[in-house]
N, C-alpha and C positions, 0 to 999 in steps of 0.2 A: 404528852410530855410536859413536865413542870417548867415554868419559866426559868431560864438560865440567867444567873446573875453575871454582871460585867466580867468578873475575874474568871468565869468558867467557859467563856466563849472559845478561848484558845484551846482549852482542854477538850471541849466538845468537837472542835475542828479536828483534833488529832484522832478522835475516836470515829468520826463520821467519814472523813475523806478516804481512809483506806478501803471503805466499802464501795467507793466509786472510782477506784484507781483504774479499773478496766470495766467499762460499761458495755452493754449489749443492745442490739435492736430489740424491740418488743413487737412481736408479730403473732397474731392469732392467739393471744392470751399467754404467750411464753417469751421469756428472754432468750435470745438466741444469737449465736455468733454470725458474723457476716460471711458471705461467700466470696467476696472479692479479694480478700487477703490484704486490702489496703487499710491503713489506719492514719489518724492524725492526732495531734496532741492538744490538750487543753492546758492553758498556762495560767498560773496565778499572777494577776496584774501587780500585786504588791511586791513580788520578788522575781517574776519572770521565770519561775521554776515550773517544770511540768508537774501537774497534779493528776492527770488522767490520760489514758490512751483510749481513743474512741474509734470504732469501726466506721469506715467510709462505705456507704452502701453502693453496691454494684447493680447492674440491671436485674440480676436474679433476685436480689434482696427487695428491690422496688416492686418487682412483679409479684413476689410472695406477699408483700404488704397489701398491694392493691387487690390481689385475689382474695386475701383474707377479709378485707373490708367489704368487697363486693359480695362474697358469700354470706357474710354476717348481715348484709342488708337485704339480700334476696331470699335467703333461706332461714336466717336466724330470727330470734324473737324480738330483738330490740325495736325495730320500727313498728311492730305490731303490739308492743306492750301498752297497756293503758297508760295514759299520761301521768296518772298519779303514781304508778309503779316506777316509771322512769324518774319522776321527781323524788321518790324515796331514795333511789340509788344516788342521785346527784347530791342530795342532802348528806348522805353518808360520806361522799367524797369530801364535802365541806368539813364534816366533823373530823375526818382523818387528817386533813390539812391543818386544822387548828391543833390537833393533838401533836402533830409533828412539826409545828411551826419553827421551833428553834433549830431543829436538824435541817429543815429545808432552807432556812435563812442562812445558816452557816455555809452550806454548799453553795448557795447563790452568791453570797458575799465573796467567798473565796474565788469563785469562777468569774465574777464581774468586776470586783473592786468597789462595789457600791457599799457605803457604810451600813453596818449591821442594823443600826437603829432605824434607818430608812427602809431597809429590806424587811426586817422582822415586824416592825410596828405598823407598816403601811402596806407594802407590796404583798407579802405572804397572806396576811389577814384579809386583804382586799381580794386575793385570789379565792379564798374560802367564800367570801361574800358573793363573788361571781357565781359560784355553783348554787348557793342558796337562792340567789335572785332568779336565776334561770330555771331552777327547780319549780319555783312558784309560777314563772311565766309559762312553763310547759303545760300547766293545767288551764291556761287562759288563752291558748291558741284558738281563735274563733273565726268564723266567717260572717258573711252578711246575707240577708235574704231580700228578695225582690218579688213580692207577690203581685200577680196580675189578676185582679178580680177573683173569680172562683175558677179560673181556667188553668193557671200555672202558679207554681211557686218556684222561683229561680233562686239558687243559693250558691255560695262559694264555700269551698273547704280548702284547708291548707294541708299538704302532705309533704313528707320528707323527700328530698331530691335524690339522695343516693350517697355516693362516696365523695368525701371532701378532702382536698389537700390543704393542710393548714401550715403555712410557712411563717415563722416567727423571727424577730430580730434579736440581736445580742444584748440590748438594753432591757432591764427588768424582764428577763425572759419568762420566769415562772408565771407572773401575773398575766402577761400578755398571752401566754399559751392558754391559760384558763379562760381568758376573755374570748377566745375562739372555740375552744373545746366545749365549754359549758353550753352555749346556745346551739352549737352543732348537734350535740347529743340530746339536748332537751327537745329538739325538733324531730328526733328519730333517725338522724343520719348516722353514718359510720365515717371514720376518718383515718387519715395518715398524717401524723404530726412530723414536720421537718424543722427542728430547731437550728438556730445559727451555730456555725462551727466554732465561733469564738467563745460561746457560753452554752455548751450542750448539757451540762451536768444536772441542772435542776429538772430538766425534762425526764430524766431517769427516775427521779423521786416522784414526779407526777405519775409516771407509768406504774410505779409500785402502789401508789395510793389508789389508782383506778382499778388495778387488779384486785387489791384487798377489799375494795368497796363492793365487789361483785358484779362489775360490768361484764357482760358476756364476751367470750373470746372473739376477736376480730372486729369488735365495735371501735376500739381505739388501738391504733398501731403507731409505732414510733420508729423512724429510721434516721440515721445521721449521715451527714456528708455535705460537700460543697454545693452551694445553690446552683451553680452553672451546670452541675450534673444531676443532682437529686431533685432540686426544685424544678428545673426545666423538664425532667422526666415525668414528674407528676402533672405539670401543666400540659404536657404533650399526650399523656395516656388517655385513650378514649373512654375508659371506664371511670375516670375521675371527672365528675360533673361540676364540681365547685372548687375554686381556688380563693382562699382568703390569705392575703399577703400583707404583712407590715414590714416596711423597710425603705430602702433608698429608691428614689424616683426612677433612675435609669434601670435598675433591676426590675421594678414593677412593669415598666414599659416592655422590657424583654420578655417577661413571663406572659404578658397579654399577647404579644406577637406570636410566641410559640403556641399558646393555647387557642389561638383564633381558628385554627384548622378544624378543631373539634367543637367549636362554639361553646367554650367554657363560660360559666358564669363567674364573674370576678368581683371581689371586694378588695379594694386597694387603699390602704392607709400609708401614705408616702411621706416625703420630706416636709419640713417646715422652716420658716424664718419669721416667727411670730412677733408682732409689734406689741410693746407695752406703751400706751399713749397716756402721758400724765399732764393734765391741765393745771393751771395755777390755782384753781379753786378746789382742788382735790384735798382729801385728807392725806397729807404728804407723809406722815409717819407710817400709816398703813400701806401707802403706795410703795414706800421704800422697803418695808418688810416683804411685801409680796414680790417686788422686783428681784430682790436678792434670792429669795426662796425659789422663784420661778426659773431662774437661769442657772443657779449653782447647786441646787439639790440634785440627787442622782448623778453627781459629778458633771452636770451639764449635758449628759447624754440622754436627752428626752426629746421626743418629737414635738411636744407642745411648749418647749422652753421659750420664754420671752427673751429672745437673744438680741432684739433691737429695742432700745429704750428711747422713746421720742419724748423730749422734755420741752415744755413751753419756755420761751426765753426768759420770762419774768422770774422763773424759779430755777433756771438752769445752773447757775454757779453754786448756789447754796445746796441744791439737791446733789450735784456732783461731788461737792466736798464731803457731805455726809455719806454718800454712797461709797466713795473710795475709802474713807476711814473704816466703815463697816466691813467692807470686803477684805481689807487687810487684816481683820481680826478673825476671819473665818478659819476654823481649825482644820488643817490638813493633816491627815495621819492614816494609820493602818485601819483598814475597813472593819476589823473586829473590835476596835476600841469604840465603845458607845459614845464617847465624846467627839469622835471624828465627824466632821460635817462634809468634807470633800475627801474622797479617796483617790486611788490611782485610776487612770483611764484604762479601758478594757484591754488594750494590746499595744505593744511597742510601735507597731505600724500606725496605729491611730494617734498615738502621742506625736509621732513625727509629722503626721498630717496636720494636727492642730498647731503644732509649733511653726509649721510652714505658714499657716494663716497669720500667726503673730508677726512673722517677718513681712508678709504681704501687706498687713495693715500699716506697719511702719513705713514700708516702701511707698505706699499710696499717700502718706502724709497725715494719717491719724495719729493722735497723741496717746501713747501707752501710759496710762495714769497709774496702773499698778499691775503686778503679776507679770505674766508672759514668760516665765522662766521656771526652771526646776527648783524645788525647795533646797535649802542649804543643809537641812538635817541629814547627817550621814546615815541614819537608820532608814531613810526613805530613798537612798541613792539607787538601790537595785530595782525599785518599782517605777511604774509609768506615771509619776506624779507631776502635776503642773499646778502652780499657784493660780488661784482664781484671778482672772484677767479682765481689766476694764480698759476699753479704748474710748476716748472722748473726742469731741469735735470731729465726728465721723460724717463724711458726706454720704448721702443716700446712694450714690452710684458706686461707691467703693465695693470691692469684692467682699470685704468682711461684713458689709451691710446687705449683700445680695445673696451670698452663697451659704448653705447650711454647713456650719463648722462642727456641730454636734460635740461640743465640749464646754468647759467653764470659761467662756469668752463672751463678754457683753459689749456691744457697740452702742454708744450714746450719741444721739442725733438731736440737734436743736430744731425747733419750729416756732413760728410766730402765730399763725392763725389756724382755726379749725380746718379750713380748706386745705392748707398746706399739710397739716398732719395727716388728713385723709389721703392726699396724693402720695405722701411718703409711705404710709402704711400699705397702700395698694401697689407700690412700685416694685414688687418682686414677683417672681414666677410662682411662688407658693401661696397657699391660702388655707392653712390648717386651723390656727387659733389666733385670737387677739385678745388684748386686755386693755380696758379703757378706765381711766381714773378721773372722775369729775363729780361735783355735787350738783351740777346742772342737769336735771332729768331730761330736758328736751335735747340738750347736746348729746347726752349719753345715748338716747334713742337714735338720733341722727347718725352718730358714729357707728352704732351697732348695725344699723341698716346699710350704711355706706361701705364699711370695711368688707373686703372680699375674702371672707374666711368662713369655714364651716361652723365655727364656734366662736362666740365672743363672751368674755366674762367682764362684767361691769362692777368696779369697786371690789374686786375679789381676785385671789390667785386661782389656779386651776383646781377647782373643787368639783369632782365628778358626781353626777346624779345618774345612777345606772339606768334610769327610765328614759333618759334623753338620747337622741341620736349622736353618734360620734363619727366624725369624718371631715374631709376637707374639700375645698374648691381648687380650681386651676390644677397645678401639678402636685398638689398635696393629696390627690386621691380620687377615687370613684366609689360611690356607694356610702351607706351609713350602717353602722352596727350599734347595738345598745337598745334595750327595751324591746318593744314590739318591732322596731326597725330591723333588729337582727333576723327576724323571721321573714322579712321581705327577701332576704338573701338565702336563708337556710331552709325555706319551704317553697314548694311549687303551688301556685294558686290554680285551683280547678273550679269551673262553673258547672253546676248540675241544673238541668232544666227538667222539672217534674210536672207532667201534665196531670191536672186534677179532674178534668172533665172531658167531654167529647167536643173539643174545639174543631173548627172546620179545617180540613186538610184538602188542599186543591187536588183534583183528580185529573190525571193526564193519561191519555191512551185508553180510557175506559171504553167498554162495549156500549154501543148506542142502544 
């Protein structure tokens, strides 16, 4: 599909959304109605109008999906295809995503409220890159050999595990779905995808792409429904061997509890409260750009958002003044306007939750420097809009500095010394990402080593390298995905001992 110009996104929305008004489960290569008779609604965050009716999977639907995936794994061709053939199909998926990028982006933007420029130009194209990357990785799954003189050669091989349950969040759902589906299929597994109920529609577009790319029936399945019913059913099912979950920490703990009885293998990417630590010797212009982008892009609804800004006292007042002026100029508007930088939050309930944190911050004594309220523009009145919000003079123990808000809210905390900065950075239960700004290389390395997080960016915003491991420490998750590290989760490691000669075998009970 040709690139759509600014003025055509609304028209494209009107032609695309009717095709997803009523979506269906995708099981065994076919779109099909649910058997439970239950439905839920997907709502446009910009207007709070219903844009689609979605089936809620019941026990029979879940069993059909698991059975289809298990059959495809045990009897179908996918796990036994040469890696190069699986890679060819994955590349075809990437091609189709790029061809349909505008259509997918419009559906995702309408369903999530994320600005179209950030969805189309980054998230959807990144999703295509995920499939291309793991197509290449599929041909590079290797083992190691351990020769023992001329007696043995011992070697390892990696094999697919089986049926995977892939449970994804409501923020940037399409990209995060591909982040799980691509390595899962590259390794030869089959899967059931369960998208979040607040943003289910782009998963339907992914199912269409996967079908059209020629993935065999049953290899990829899609079921909708609430996590406490569908997600937990997948975690409980004995035929599902893997659960990859991205979402809230409490939900992740619950899934692990439910799946423990069948000894599930889990990969958990959970909550975050990531610090941005800016020292006085840093490039302050770049640090300011990165801070604003890191917490306010994607409407602040991102797990790696730098939602705590730690500023050294020497630069505190000047940096805060510049920060507040910039944040006040952020363009809040309809997500299909390419000039929009912050759109509406995902759901009315989430808006209410974030607004409650604004109240909590003020009750705790933090200074609300800007934002914290709905826009005055009457055209935005029906949507879940919140002006980008900055709290200053925040104490590290305040709830707004401790708890994941998951919205366009930044807490600014002063510090004096490197030791104090490290103590504040580590003083939360999360440990997903961190950002350090300094021109002192030794300090940068000390901070990178000392901060308790799975990922640290130095003098940079969140720039992903698909070869590197992604994941968190503490209550931000378990396991790593990305690059070869994805295959630590999506493959089973087997050791083969091959005797080359006639080594001595002890004889027991032999005749005299």
